[in-house]
N, C-alpha and C positions, 0 to 999 in steps of 0.2 A: 614535523612529521623525520622521520629516519629513513632513507634507504634499508630496505631489508639483505641488502646483500653488502655493499661498502661502507655502509653507515651514517656515508655523510646527509647534511640538515638539506633541507627539499621542500618546494617554494608548491614545487607541481610536480606531481609522481606520478606513473606509469602501472597500471597495473599487467604481470607478464601473466606467462603459463612457463614452469619452468617442471621437467617432467611432471607435470602431472598436479601440482600443482600453484598455488597462483600466489605471487608477491606483490610489492608494493614497491616499486625500485626506482631511481634515478635517471635522468638523461644517458648518460653515460652507460649506466648498465642492465638498459632494458635489451641490449644488444646479444643478450647470455640466453631471453628467451622468445615466446611466440605474444609479440603485443597485444590484450585484451582489448573488445573494442570500451569506449571507455561509456561507465553504463550509467544509465538513465534514471534516475527515482520515478518510481508506478507512481503517474498520478492515483490520485484518487475519484472515485467515482463519484458524480453526485446523483442522485437518485432523487428526483423530481415526482413525491407520491401525493397524492391528493386523496384525503379521506372523510370523505358525505357522513357524517353524521344528524341519523333523524332524529327528531325528536316526538316523543310519543305523549301524548295525552292519555295518561295512565287511569287515570276515572275515568274515564267513559267508557276505555275500555275496561275494564272493571266491571264500571254496570252491566255493560255488553254480555260480557261473560258469566258473569249471574243472573239478569237474566235468560241467556237460554239457558241454564241450566237449577235454574230454580221454579 
């Protein structure tokens, strides 16, 4: 990574706000803006969804329907 102000190679950069623009800068250039808090990666929500599958006896249901209609 390179500092967006001076171009120096950086290992750990700082996000700063300069005149409304967010920039990635080195330790020395962070004084030219307001240092923003470190961004944390958003956590993925783990959804535990249980699905109930009911088993139907199609043959007996069909027989009942046919008896009632016939």
